[in-house]
C-alpha positions in Angstrom: 26.2 25.4 -39.0 27.0 25.4 -35.2 23.7 25.8 -33.4 23.9 26.3 -29.6 20.5 27.4 -28.4 19.5 28.0 -24.8 16.2 27.6 -23.0 15.8 31.3 -22.9 16.0 31.4 -26.7 13.1 29.0 -26.9 11.1 31.1 -24.3 11.7 34.2 -26.4 10.5 32.6 -29.7 7.4 31.2 -27.9 6.6 34.6 -26.4 6.8 36.3 -29.8 4.5 33.6 -31.3 2.0 33.8 -28.4 1.7 37.6 -28.7 2.1 38.0 -32.4 4.9 40.5 -32.0 7.7 42.0 -30.0 5.9 44.4 -27.7 3.7 41.7 -26.1 6.6 39.3 -25.9 8.8 42.0 -24.2 6.0 42.6 -21.6 5.6 38.9 -21.0 9.3 38.4 -20.5 9.8 41.6 -18.5 12.4 43.0 -20.8 12.4 45.9 -23.2 11.4 45.9 -26.8 14.9 46.5 -28.2 16.2 43.4 -26.2 13.7 41.1 -27.8 14.4 42.6 -31.3 18.1 42.2 -30.9 18.0 38.7 -29.5 15.5 37.5 -32.2 18.0 38.7 -34.8 20.8 36.9 -33.2 18.9 33.6 -33.0 17.8 33.8 -36.7 21.4 34.6 -37.7 22.6 31.6 -35.8 20.1 29.3 -37.3 20.5 30.8 -40.8 16.8 31.1 -41.5 13.9 33.4 -40.5 11.6 32.4 -37.7 9.0 35.1 -38.3 7.5 37.0 -41.2 7.2 40.7 -40.4 3.8 41.9 -41.4 1.8 45.1 -40.7 -0.5 43.0 -38.5 2.3 41.6 -36.5 4.8 38.8 -36.5 3.7 35.5 -38.0 5.8 32.4 -37.3 7.4 30.5 -40.2 7.4 26.7 -40.2 10.7 26.7 -38.3 9.4 29.4 -35.9 6.2 27.5 -35.3 8.1 24.2 -34.6 10.5 26.0 -32.2 7.5 27.6 -30.4 5.8 24.2 -30.1 9.0 22.6 -28.7 9.2 25.5 -26.2 5.7 24.8 -25.1 6.5 21.2 -24.4 9.7 22.1 -22.6 7.7 24.6 -20.5 5.2 21.9 -19.5 8.1 19.6 -18.5 9.7 22.3 -16.4 6.4 23.0 -14.7 5.8 19.3 -14.0 9.3 19.0 -12.5 8.6 22.0 -10.3 5.5 20.3 -9.0 7.5 17.2 -8.1 10.0 19.2 -6.2 7.2 20.9 -4.3 5.9 17.5 -3.2 3.0 17.3 -5.6 2.7 14.5 -8.1 5.8 12.7 -6.7 5.7 9.0 -7.5 6.7 7.2 -4.4 9.6 4.8 -5.0 12.0 2.6 -3.2 11.6 -0.4 -0.9 9.2 -1.0 1.9 10.1 -3.8 4.4 6.9 -5.3 5.8 6.6 -7.8 8.7 3.5 -9.9 9.2 2.3 -13.4 10.0 2.0 -16.3 7.6 -1.8 -16.5 8.2 -2.4 -12.9 7.3 0.0 -13.0 4.4 -1.6 -16.0 2.7 -5.3 -15.4 3.5 -5.7 -11.7 3.4 -2.6 -9.7 2.4 -1.3 -11.2 -0.9 -4.1 -9.8 -3.1 -3.7 -6.4 -1.4 0.0 -6.4 -2.1 -0.6 -7.3 -5.7 -3.1 -4.4 -6.1 -0.6 -2.1 -4.3 2.1 -3.0 -6.7 -0.2 -2.3 -9.6 -0.9 1.1 -8.2 2.7 1.9 -7.2 5.0 0.0 -9.5 8.1 2.0 -8.3 7.8 0.6 -4.8 9.3 -2.8 -4.1 8.0 -4.9 -1.2 10.3 -7.0 1.1 8.0 -9.1 3.2 9.3 -10.8 6.4 7.0 -13.7 7.5 7.1 -14.7 11.1 5.2 -14.8 14.4 8.1 -13.0 16.1 7.7 -9.2 16.6 10.4 -7.3 14.6 11.7 -4.1 16.1 10.5 -1.1 14.1 12.5 1.2 16.2 15.7 -0.5 15.1 14.5 -0.5 11.5 14.2 -4.3 11.3 11.1 -3.5 9.3 9.4 -0.3 8.0 5.8 -1.4 8.5 4.2 -4.1 10.7 0.8 -5.6 10.1 0.2 -7.6 13.3 -2.4 -8.8 15.8 -1.8 -7.2 19.2 -3.5 -5.7 22.2 -0.3 -3.7 23.0 1.1 -2.4 19.6 3.8 -0.3 21.2 3.7 3.3 22.5 6.5 4.4 20.3 4.8 3.4 17.1 2.2 5.1 15.0 -0.6 3.7 12.8 -4.2 2.6 13.1 -6.2 -0.2 14.5 -7.9 -1.8 11.4 -10.3 -4.3 13.0 -10.8 -6.8 15.8 -9.4 -10.1 14.8 -11.8 -12.9 16.0 -11.5 -16.6 16.6 -14.1 -19.4 17.0 -14.2 -23.1 17.5 -14.4 -25.0 14.2 -14.8 -28.5 13.0 -15.4 -30.4 9.8 -18.6 -29.5 8.1 -19.6 -33.1 7.8 -19.4 -33.5 11.6 -21.5 -30.8 13.0 -23.0 -30.4 16.5 -24.9 -33.4 18.0 -28.2 -32.8 19.8 -26.3 -33.2 23.1 -23.7 -30.6 22.1 -26.4 -28.2 20.9 -28.1 -28.5 24.3 -24.8 -28.2 26.2 -21.8 -26.8 24.3 -19.4 -28.0 27.1 -20.0 -31.5 25.7 -17.6 -30.5 22.9 -14.8 -30.9 25.4 -15.3 -34.7 25.1 -14.2 -34.6 21.5 -10.7 -34.8 20.2 -9.1 -31.4 19.8 -6.1 -29.8 18.0 -4.2 -27.1 19.7 -1.4 -24.6 19.3 2.0 -25.7 20.5 4.2 -24.2 23.1 5.7 -21.7 20.7 2.3 -20.0 20.5 1.2 -20.7 24.1 0.7 -16.9 24.6 -2.2 -16.8 22.1 -5.5 -16.4 23.9 -7.1 -19.4 22.1 -4.2 -21.6 23.2 -4.8 -20.7 26.8 -8.5 -21.5 26.4 -7.7 -25.0 25.2 -5.3 -25.6 28.0 -7.8 -24.5 30.6 -10.9 -26.4 29.2 -9.7 -29.5 27.4 -8.1 -32.5 29.1 -4.6 -33.3 27.9 -5.6 -36.7 26.8 -8.2 -35.1 24.4 -5.5 -33.2 22.5 -4.9 -35.2 19.4 -2.4 -32.9 17.8 -0.4 -29.7 18.6 0.9 -27.4 15.9 3.4 -24.6 16.0 1.6 -22.9 13.1 -2.0 -21.7 12.9 -2.0 -22.8 9.2 -1.0 -26.3 10.4 -3.9 -26.2 12.9 -6.3 -25.3 10.2 -5.1 -28.2 8.0 -5.5 -30.6 11.0 -9.1 -29.6 11.5 -9.8 -30.1 7.8 -8.3 -33.6 8.0 -10.6 -34.5 10.8 -7.9 -34.8 13.5 -10.0 -32.8 15.9 -11.9 -29.6 16.5 -10.1 -26.4 17.5 -9.9 -22.6 17.7 -9.1 -20.9 14.4 -9.1 -17.3 13.1 -12.4 -16.6 11.4 -10.7 -14.9 8.4 -9.1 -18.3 7.6 -11.8 -20.8 8.6 -14.7 -18.9 7.1 -12.9 -19.2 3.7 -12.8 -23.0 4.0 -16.0 -24.6 2.7 -15.1 -27.8 4.5 -15.2 -26.2 7.9 -18.1 -25.1 10.1 -18.3 -23.1 13.3 -19.3 -25.1 16.3 -19.4 -22.1 18.7 -19.7 -18.4 17.9 -16.6 -16.2 18.0 -15.3 -16.1 21.5 -14.7 -12.5 22.8 -11.9 -13.7 25.0 -10.0 -14.9 21.9 -10.2 -11.5 20.1 -7.3 -9.1 19.5 -6.7 -5.9 17.6 -5.3 -5.9 14.1 -2.9 -3.0 13.5 -0.9 -1.5 10.7 2.1 0.3 12.3 5.3 2.2 11.5 7.9 4.3 13.3 7.3 8.0 13.7 10.6 8.9 12.0 9.5 7.4 8.7 5.7 7.9 8.8 5.9 10.7 6.2 8.3 9.0 3.8 6.3 8.9 0.5 6.8 5.2 0.0 5.7 4.4 3.6 2.8 6.8 3.5 1.6 5.3 0.2 1.8 1.8 1.6 0.1 2.6 4.9 -2.8 4.5 3.2 -3.4 1.9 0.5 -3.1 -1.3 2.7 -5.0 0.3 5.6 -7.9 1.2 3.3 -8.0 -2.3 1.7 -7.9 -4.0 5.0 -10.7 -1.9 6.3 -12.8 -3.1 3.3 -12.3 -6.6 4.6 -13.3 -5.8 8.2 -16.3 -8.1 8.0 -14.1 -11.1 7.1 -11.5 -10.3 9.8 -14.2 -9.8 12.5 -16.0 -13.1 11.6 -19.1 -11.5 10.0 -18.5 -13.2 6.6 
């Protein structure tokens, strides 16, 4: 038996089963009664078995007819779902999102957010570029930037998540002396650690240059993470981002967050790709998760 059924054949059988007869089916399919009668006969002849029992009360599907109607229903659901996807609803974002950020944000804040994002959007792959340099989103060096900046760029779009704060930290077992509690400037007589020339533009680095004598600088580091480790090892006190140091039980704030150290934390993309499903999904998810951590980022615990 050579069976070559079309989607319209399944629709016709389902319509007859749904309406218990030819008249209702013809009305649902917007065709005349004779067309439904003739096509049903052709399908049954092609299959070599009846699909309906003709009774006075209407048409009752046989086992084969019921199975064909059920299959048609599933096919109809799949077609409807596909139509929704083409219309932009229920589209599962997919593809690759290239993200640029710093090592400090990546290791201390973003990694668990990225893991949760992947669990929610398994079809999106992340390509993370770590570095303190600013990649050019306009030239598509990256799709999304998560960066600390007071001048994020007029050609970019996104949102300011929080104010990223810094404070002066030291080891917890070497807190403020009575003299330092009475006069915080006495802290400048301690050994300090500071950011190196590569990060001389950071506000906290300028503060150390302006207030601490060069002979009191025990160590300079080209990485903020390296600076944190140096303070933990007792090489000196120094300015650290609150979202890093507050997660270190061995560190303590020696001075409250300094407003002159603060900068904005942004999540940014280029206007040309802001509506791409994969980019929109990443921006919405990560922006929301970062907002939940605003207290940590802003030094409030």
